[in-house]
N, C-alpha and C positions, 0 to 999 in steps of 0.2 A: 504492499498499499504506500511503502515510500517513495520516496523519490528515487532512488537509487534502482529498485525495481521497474519503476518507467523508464529511464534512462539505458537502464544495464548496469551490472556492475564493475566500481571502476573508472566512471565518466567522468567525476570530480575530480578524482586524485588526478585524472588524466590531464583534462584539461587545465587544471592547475596547475599540473608541474609543464605544459604545454607555455601558459602564459608564463611564467615564474622565468625558464629559460632562455623563452622570447625577450622579456626586462634585461636579462644578466647577460645576453649578448649583444644586446642594441645598448650596454652604460657600462663599457668596458673603463676604469682607471687606471691606466698605465703607468707603470713605474720604469720609465727607461735608463737600464745599466750600463751607461754608453762609455767603451774604455778605449778605443782604435780607430783607425780611418774610417770603416760602417758608417759611423757616426753622420756623417756628410751625407752618406745616400739615404740615411734614415730621417733624417732631418727633411732632404727633400720631397718626402711621402706628408708629410707637415704643408706642404704648400697649396697653392689653390689648383695647382697643375692634376696633383694626384689627389688629395683632399681626404684624409685620412676622419676625418672628423664626420665625413657620410656614412661612415661603420659606426659612430658612436664610441669611439677610441681619441677624442680629440683632444681633450686637456691632460696634459703627463704630472702626474702628481709626485713633488721629490721628500717624498717621504714616504715610508711601505706599509705604515699604517693604514693609509687612507689607500691602497692601490690593492685592487686584485691579478691584475695582470703585467707581468713581468718580462719584458722584454730585453735580453742578453744579446749586447752590441760588443762585437768585436772579442780579440784575446784577453783569459783569465788568464794569471798564472797560478800557481801552486798557493803563492805567499796572499792572493785575494781572493781567493776559496773559500777560507773561513771568514770574509766581510759577505761575499754572496748567499752563503745559506744562510748568517744571522739576517741580512734584508730580505730571505725568502720568509724566513720563519716567522716574524715580524709583520708580514702580508695578513691580507682580509681571508676571511674563507670564505665561498672557496675561489682555490687562485690558480694562475693557468702562466706559462710560461712558456716563450715563444725565441729557440736559439738562431737568432740571425748569422748569418755570416759562415765560412769555413770556417774561423778560429773559434767559435761560438759549439758550435756544430761536433768539431771533432779535432780542434787542434790547430789548423790552417798548412801553410807550410811550416812551419815551428813544431819539429818535430824531436823537442829537445825536454831538458829535465827542469827547467823552469815553467813551462808553458803546460794546462791542465788541456787534456787532448779527451773536450767533449764538457760543455755545462752537466750533459746526463750524470757523470759519475757522481757530481755533490746535490742537485735537484733534479725533481722529475721533469722530464721536458715534454708538450705537449705538440707542438709545429716545430720541425727543423725547415728554417729555409737557408737553399745553398747558396752559392755565391761568392768571389771574391771582388769585388764589395758584389750582394746583389742589387738587381735594378727597384726601384721603386715596385715595377708591376708584381713582382715575386711576393712585394712586402705585404701589398693589396692583395694577392692570392689566401698567401699564410694567413690573413686576418681572417678572410672570411673562410678558409677549411677550420680554423679553431672557433669560429661562431659557432660553424654546423655542431662540431665537434662538442657544444656547450649548449645545443639549443635538443642535442640527444642523448642528455647527460640527466642521471637521473637524482630525484630530489633525495639526498641521505643518502648518497651514494661513496664513502671513502675507500673504496676498498684497493683503488688506484696509486692514495697516499700509501695507505697499510703497507703493500706490496712491495714498493718502492725503498720505503723507509726498512721494510728486512730485508729487502737484495744490499742495500747500502751498508745495514748493521753487517752485514756475511762479508761482505768486501773492505769493510776496517778490519775487521777482526783478523783474513788472511793476508792483511797490508805489511809486505817484505821491507817496504821502503826505507827512509827517515821518520821515527818518529814526527808530526803532525799536532800540533793542538792545536781543539777547533771549541773555543770557550762557549757555553751554554748549552750543550747538546742535550736531548732528552733524557732521562735515566734509562740505563740498559744501553746506552752504544759504549 
């Protein structure tokens, strides 16, 4: 006799999830973590010709506590990795990450002891944008792919984050290199 009986089971929850995800994908509060030359190409996506504002990611937030969308642009060194991890942990939930360019995705041409070979070793990455540097069209394509991923996500599903944290904890336990102090990690790491 209730509304669920007339509309079918799960109708209200499904529609609520659709509208919440629709609002999330068009209101991304970005935190640009720019460290290298890809920054110039990233800045061009904010200009009128490409206009990142069309996708709801116009205003950058320069504090992680006001951001839910991290864009890692450029080379990340091992010394900078704990800072990036802390920025990621301070962001609002749910949070999304784009690795922008070859250096952020896989270390780029720098295959040495000082460069992190991809930010996915310290934080989960949702979308990779290849190139050195990537064109603004690729940035827009990566943002569209992230929006599609946000639209398909389930409310309250943190399994991706849990799986990543378990894999990261395992990698830290198996690490044979020099001891790296990373402050403020969650208990049990």
